[in-house]
Each structure stands twice: as structure tokens, then as C-alpha cells.
LOLO-560282 format. One record per residue (C-alpha): residue number from 1; residue in one letter; x, y, z. Coordinates in Angstrom, 3 decimals, padded with zeros to 6 digits. Last residue first. Layout:
NODE   num   residu          x          y          z
NODE   NUM        A          X          Y          Z
...
# end
This chain:
NODE   num   residu          x          y          z
NODE    45        L    012.879    008.833   -008.732
NODE    44        L    009.701    007.920   -010.538
NODE    43        A    009.574    004.900   -007.604
NODE    42        L    009.401    007.476   -005.312
NODE    41        L    006.441    009.469   -006.818
NODE    40        F    004.763    005.366   -006.627
NODE    39        V    005.922    004.813   -002.771
NODE    38        L    004.446    008.422   -002.030
NODE    37        E    001.232    007.666   -004.146
NODE    36        G    000.442    004.278   -002.879
NODE    35        L    001.122    005.226    000.871
NODE    34        E   -001.588    007.665    000.407
NODE    33        I   -003.882    005.303   -000.585
NODE    32        A   -003.360    002.689    001.624
NODE    31        A   -003.513    004.885    004.488
NODE    30        G   -007.293    005.997    003.380
NODE    29        L   -008.279    001.986    003.341
NODE    28        T   -006.165    001.534    006.413
NODE    27        D   -009.222    004.208    007.775
NODE    26        G   -011.812    002.572    005.972
NODE    25        T   -011.016   -000.768    007.629
NODE    24        Q   -009.119   -003.770    005.678
NODE    23        G   -008.368   -007.257    007.159
NODE    22        G   -007.872   -009.299    010.153
NODE    21        L   -005.815   -006.666    012.191
NODE    20        T   -002.638   -007.772    012.306
NODE    19        R   -002.691   -010.732    009.733
NODE    18        K   -005.430   -009.074    007.195
NODE    17        L   -003.126   -005.479    007.743
NODE    16        L   -000.030   -007.445    007.258
NODE    15        Q   -001.410   -009.421    003.767
NODE    14        G   -002.596   -005.010    002.668
NODE    13        L    000.654   -004.129    003.079
NODE    12        I    002.557   -006.327    001.337
NODE    11        F    000.294   -005.918   -001.754
NODE    10        I    000.295   -001.861   -001.739
NODE     9        A    004.490   -002.185   -001.557
NODE     8        V    003.979   -004.581   -004.774
NODE     7        M    001.597   -003.140   -006.469
NODE     6        T    003.849    000.364   -005.638
NODE     5        V    006.222   -001.468   -007.154
NODE     4        V    005.435   -002.382   -009.575
NODE     3        M    003.871    001.070   -011.272
NODE     2        A    007.228    002.256   -010.751
NODE     1        A    008.833   -000.214   -013.443
# end
């Protein structure tokens, strides 16, 4: 379940970045990694 929640969060972030910035950059990729880790660990609780 934690993996599904993480994938949904990263998908939403990707769509948001595509809409606002026109795509991903190195900074947003790093942020996505950190966000993914955070969401995954919180979903495990």
C-alpha cells in the first residue's frame, strides 16, 4: 500500500511540474526523490 501511495504522489507532482514549469529539471527531480521517500515512510506508519 505504501508503494501505491508513493507512486500516486509522484505522479501528481509530475503533472504539477509539467503544468507549471513545462517539465522536470534537476532540482525538481531531487525534490521528487525526497518527497517520494517522505511519503513512503509516512505511508508505512
